[in-house]
C-alpha positions as CSV (number, residue, x, y, z in Angstrom):
1,X,0.3,-0.3,0.1
2,X,0.8,3.9,-0.4
3,X,0.8,4.5,3.2
4,X,0.9,8.4,4.9
5,X,2.4,8.5,8.3
6,X,1.6,11.7,10.0
7,X,4.7,11.9,12.6
8,X,7.0,9.9,11.1
9,X,9.8,11.8,12.7
10,X,8.6,10.9,15.9
11,X,9.1,8.3,18.7
12,X,7.7,5.3,17.6
13,X,7.3,7.0,13.8
14,X,10.9,5.9,13.4
15,X,10.7,2.7,13.9
16,X,7.2,2.4,11.9
17,X,8.5,3.5,9.0
18,X,11.6,1.5,8.4
19,X,8.9,-1.7,8.7
20,X,6.5,-0.7,6.5
21,X,9.0,-0.5,4.0
22,X,10.7,-4.2,4.9
23,X,6.8,-5.3,4.1
24,X,7.0,-3.9,0.7
25,X,4.7,-0.6,1.2
26,X,5.4,3.0,0.0
27,X,5.6,5.6,2.8
28,X,4.8,9.2,2.9
29,X,6.4,10.5,6.3
30,X,5.1,13.6,7.8
31,X,7.2,15.8,9.9
32,X,6.5,19.3,12.0
33,X,10.0,20.7,13.0
34,X,12.5,22.2,10.9
35,X,15.2,20.1,10.3
36,X,13.8,16.6,9.9
37,X,13.1,16.5,6.0
38,X,16.8,14.5,5.8
39,X,15.9,12.5,8.8
40,X,12.4,11.1,7.3
41,X,14.2,10.5,4.0
42,X,17.0,8.6,5.6
43,X,14.1,6.2,6.6
44,X,13.2,5.8,3.1
45,X,10.0,7.8,3.3
46,X,8.7,10.6,0.8
47,X,8.9,13.7,3.6
48,X,6.4,16.1,3.7
49,X,6.2,18.7,5.8
50,X,3.3,19.0,7.5
51,X,1.2,21.0,10.4
52,X,-1.9,18.6,11.4
53,X,-3.6,21.4,13.0
54,X,-4.0,23.6,9.9
55,X,-7.3,21.4,8.4
56,X,-6.2,23.1,5.2
57,X,-3.2,21.8,5.0
58,X,-3.7,18.4,6.0
59,X,-6.7,18.2,3.2
60,X,-4.3,19.3,0.5
61,X,-1.4,16.9,1.8
62,X,-3.7,13.8,1.3
63,X,-5.4,14.8,-1.5
64,X,-1.8,15.9,-3.1
65,X,-0.3,12.2,-2.3
66,X,-3.1,10.4,-2.6
67,X,-2.4,7.3,-0.2
68,X,-4.1,4.5,0.4
69,X,-3.6,4.2,4.3
70,X,-3.3,6.6,6.7
71,X,-1.7,6.2,10.4
72,X,-1.9,8.9,12.4
73,X,1.3,8.6,15.3
74,X,1.6,12.6,15.8
75,X,1.8,13.7,19.2
76,X,3.8,17.1,20.7
77,X,5.8,15.4,24.0
78,X,9.4,15.6,22.8
79,X,11.2,17.2,25.6
80,X,7.3,18.2,27.4
81,X,8.0,18.8,31.0
82,X,5.8,16.7,33.1
83,X,4.1,18.8,36.1
84,X,1.2,18.3,38.7
85,X,-0.5,18.8,35.7
86,X,-1.0,16.4,33.0
87,X,-3.7,18.7,31.2
88,X,-1.6,21.6,30.9
89,X,1.8,19.5,29.8
90,X,-0.9,17.6,27.4
91,X,-2.3,20.5,25.7
92,X,-0.9,20.7,22.4
93,X,-1.3,16.5,22.3
94,X,-5.0,17.0,23.2
95,X,-5.2,19.3,20.3
96,X,-3.7,16.8,18.1
97,X,-5.8,14.4,19.4
98,X,-9.0,16.0,18.8
99,X,-8.8,18.9,16.2
100,X,-5.7,17.0,13.9
101,X,-7.8,13.8,14.1
102,X,-10.6,15.1,12.7
103,X,-8.6,17.1,10.0
104,X,-6.7,13.3,9.1
105,X,-10.5,11.5,9.0
106,X,-11.7,14.7,6.8
107,X,-9.3,14.4,4.2
108,X,-9.2,10.3,4.4
109,X,-13.1,10.2,3.5
110,X,-12.6,13.0,1.0
111,X,-9.7,11.1,-0.9
112,X,-11.5,7.6,-0.6
113,X,-9.1,6.3,2.0
114,X,-10.4,3.1,3.5
115,X,-7.2,2.3,6.1
116,X,-7.1,4.8,9.0
117,X,-4.9,3.7,12.3
118,X,-4.3,5.7,15.2
119,X,-1.8,6.3,18.5
120,X,-4.6,6.0,21.5
121,X,-2.8,5.2,24.9
122,X,-3.6,2.4,27.5
123,X,-2.1,3.2,30.6
124,X,-4.1,4.9,34.0
125,X,-7.4,5.0,31.6
126,X,-9.0,1.9,32.6
127,X,-11.7,1.9,35.9
128,X,-10.0,1.8,38.8
129,X,-11.9,-1.0,40.2
130,X,-12.1,-4.8,39.8
131,X,-9.3,-7.0,38.6
132,X,-5.5,-5.8,37.6
133,X,-5.6,-6.3,33.8
134,X,-8.4,-5.2,31.5
135,X,-9.2,-5.4,28.2
136,X,-10.3,-3.6,25.3
137,X,-14.1,-4.1,26.3
138,X,-13.8,-2.9,30.1
139,X,-14.7,0.6,31.0
140,X,-12.3,3.3,31.1
141,X,-12.1,5.5,34.0
142,X,-14.9,7.4,34.3
143,X,-14.3,10.0,36.9
144,X,-10.6,10.8,35.8
145,X,-8.7,13.3,38.4
146,X,-9.4,16.9,37.4
147,X,-5.7,17.1,36.4
148,X,-6.1,14.4,33.4
149,X,-9.6,15.4,32.6
150,X,-8.8,16.9,28.9
151,X,-6.4,14.4,28.4
152,X,-8.5,11.5,28.7
153,X,-11.6,13.5,27.2
154,X,-9.1,13.8,24.1
155,X,-8.2,10.4,24.0
156,X,-11.6,9.1,24.5
157,X,-12.5,11.3,21.5
158,X,-10.0,9.7,19.3
159,X,-10.7,6.2,20.1
160,X,-14.4,7.3,19.2
161,X,-14.6,9.2,16.1
162,X,-11.7,6.8,14.6
163,X,-13.6,3.6,15.1
164,X,-16.9,5.1,14.1
165,X,-15.1,6.0,10.9
166,X,-14.1,2.5,10.4
167,X,-10.9,2.7,11.4
168,X,-8.4,1.2,14.5
169,X,-7.2,3.3,17.8
170,X,-4.2,1.3,19.1
171,X,-4.0,1.8,22.5
172,X,-0.4,1.6,23.3
173,X,1.1,0.7,26.8
174,X,3.9,3.0,27.9
175,X,6.5,3.4,25.1
176,X,10.2,2.4,26.3
177,X,13.3,2.3,24.0
178,X,13.7,5.6,22.6
179,X,17.0,7.4,23.2
180,X,15.4,10.5,24.7
181,X,13.2,8.3,27.2
182,X,11.6,11.1,29.4
183,X,11.8,8.1,32.3
184,X,15.9,7.7,32.2
185,X,16.8,10.8,33.8
186,X,14.2,10.6,36.8
187,X,15.1,7.5,37.3
188,X,18.6,7.6,37.2
189,X,18.6,10.6,39.8
190,X,16.2,8.7,42.1
191,X,13.8,11.2,41.2
192,X,11.1,8.8,40.3
193,X,10.3,7.0,43.8
194,X,8.2,4.2,44.6
195,X,4.6,5.4,45.6
196,X,3.0,3.8,48.9
197,X,3.4,-0.1,48.9
198,X,3.7,0.6,44.7
199,X,0.7,-1.6,43.5
200,X,-0.8,0.3,40.7
201,X,-0.2,-1.4,37.7
202,X,1.3,-0.3,34.5
203,X,1.5,-1.7,30.9
204,X,4.9,-1.1,28.7
205,X,5.5,-1.9,25.0
206,X,9.2,-1.5,23.7
207,X,8.6,0.7,20.8
208,X,9.7,-1.3,18.0
209,X,7.1,-4.0,19.1
210,X,4.7,-1.1,19.2
211,X,5.8,-0.5,15.5
212,X,5.4,-4.4,14.2
213,X,2.2,-4.3,15.9
214,X,1.1,-1.3,14.1
215,X,2.0,-2.5,10.8
216,X,-0.1,-6.1,11.2
217,X,-2.9,-3.8,12.3
218,X,-2.9,-1.6,9.5
219,X,-2.6,-4.8,7.2
220,X,-5.0,-6.6,8.2
221,X,-6.9,-5.5,11.6
222,X,-10.4,-5.2,11.8
223,X,-12.2,-1.8,13.1
224,X,-11.9,-1.4,16.7
225,X,-9.5,-0.9,19.7
226,X,-6.6,-3.0,19.9
227,X,-4.6,-2.8,23.5
228,X,-0.8,-3.0,22.3
229,X,0.9,-3.9,25.5
230,X,3.3,-6.2,26.4
231,X,2.6,-10.0,28.2
232,X,3.0,-8.8,31.8
233,X,1.6,-5.4,33.5
234,X,3.4,-5.0,36.4
235,X,3.1,-3.2,39.9
236,X,5.3,0.0,40.2
237,X,7.5,-1.9,42.8
238,X,8.4,-4.3,40.9
239,X,8.7,-2.6,37.6
240,X,10.1,0.6,39.3
241,X,13.6,-1.4,40.6
242,X,14.1,-3.1,37.0
243,X,14.1,-0.2,35.4
244,X,16.8,1.3,37.7
245,X,18.8,-2.2,37.8
246,X,18.6,-2.0,34.1
247,X,20.2,1.7,34.1
248,X,23.0,0.6,36.7
249,X,21.3,3.5,38.9
250,X,20.3,3.3,42.8
251,X,17.1,1.4,43.6
252,X,14.0,3.6,43.6
253,X,13.4,5.9,46.9
254,X,10.2,4.5,48.8
255,X,7.5,7.8,50.0
256,X,4.8,7.7,51.5
257,X,1.1,8.6,50.3
258,X,0.5,11.8,52.1
259,X,4.2,13.2,50.9
260,X,3.8,12.0,47.2
261,X,0.5,14.3,47.5
262,X,2.5,17.1,48.2
263,X,4.9,17.0,45.7
264,X,3.3,15.2,42.7
265,X,-0.2,16.2,44.0
266,X,-3.3,14.1,44.8
267,X,-4.5,13.1,41.2
268,X,-1.1,12.0,39.7
269,X,-1.0,10.0,43.0
270,X,-4.6,8.7,42.9
271,X,-3.7,7.6,38.8
272,X,-0.5,6.0,40.2
273,X,-1.5,3.6,43.1
274,X,-5.2,2.7,41.8
275,X,-4.3,2.1,37.6
276,X,-4.8,-0.8,36.1
277,X,-2.4,-2.8,33.4
278,X,-3.9,-3.6,29.7
279,X,-4.2,-7.0,28.2
280,X,-2.6,-7.9,24.8
281,X,-5.3,-10.9,24.2
282,X,-6.9,-9.5,21.4
283,X,-4.1,-8.0,19.7
284,X,-1.9,-11.2,19.6
285,X,-4.9,-13.2,18.6
286,X,-6.5,-11.5,16.0
287,X,-3.1,-9.9,14.6
288,X,-1.3,-12.7,14.4
289,X,1.4,-10.9,16.7
290,X,4.8,-11.9,18.6
291,X,6.5,-9.6,20.3
292,X,10.2,-9.7,20.1
293,X,10.4,-8.3,24.3
294,X,7.6,-10.2,25.9
295,X,8.0,-8.5,29.2
296,X,9.5,-5.5,30.6
297,X,11.4,-7.9,32.2
298,X,13.9,-8.7,28.7
299,X,13.1,-5.6,27.5
300,X,14.6,-3.0,30.0
301,X,17.7,-4.4,30.1
302,X,17.8,-4.5,26.3
303,X,16.9,-0.9,26.4
304,X,18.8,0.4,28.9
305,X,21.7,-1.8,29.3
306,X,24.1,0.3,26.7
307,X,23.3,3.6,27.4
308,X,26.0,5.7,29.5
309,X,25.9,6.2,32.8
310,X,25.0,8.9,34.9
311,X,26.0,10.1,38.5
312,X,23.0,9.7,40.6
313,X,21.9,11.8,43.6
314,X,22.8,10.8,47.0
């Protein structure tokens, strides 16, 4: 297929484009930041500068390039500084997941593009009740913390409009494996503590495995939602010390709930201690997906073991 990859220069886009080309697809890769033309071309794609929030430009890009499929991987999270409000940190990404998705879908309809795959997210979204691992059919959190309501609403919107249009929304786990992974520095500096008893469950996915699942979803997935996570959702008390060990850092600190609430905010603590993991059974069953790193237990050492260590604080 001729595939239009919006966000080809991003963390997952740079893994996705080569895999698409290896499978025989022709790729148009969009980028927003100046200077990424050669980066996208080096991946093997036809580069195309595009602001996803410019609906006219999106329409023109899709009509000009005439793709048979569209993959939406655009976010604005590179170098974002996360604080007490996720909505503040994700403000631009939320617009890309709403306005940007609308622009791409409208262009796809006009151009007759029938295959559409979009990036969504699994972690911290499922209802904080019941069992520790959730499927795509389980309810989302109906009352997310105030500091994440807009972010949750944007992801819910993307899931809905994409699937209503006959497309596929991929709820990825937490990405790891990027050279600029945002968790690396705070974990090395012991600034990312285990909160309370560390019982909140997270799901992860290596970027290479996420890209492989995306290719399969594009080629053969049915309309709907897929959790794209590894085989082992795990509590913070297990995965965070393992990440520190893989980085050659000291073990993470442990902080009580009251102190974490003062520092990070009650909303962040609420999500961390009550989070649920996501099951990948549907994606493995329907897409025939095999993971290179079935668990973060193998993936963390592979991703972080070769990185240059830095001196951690005492």
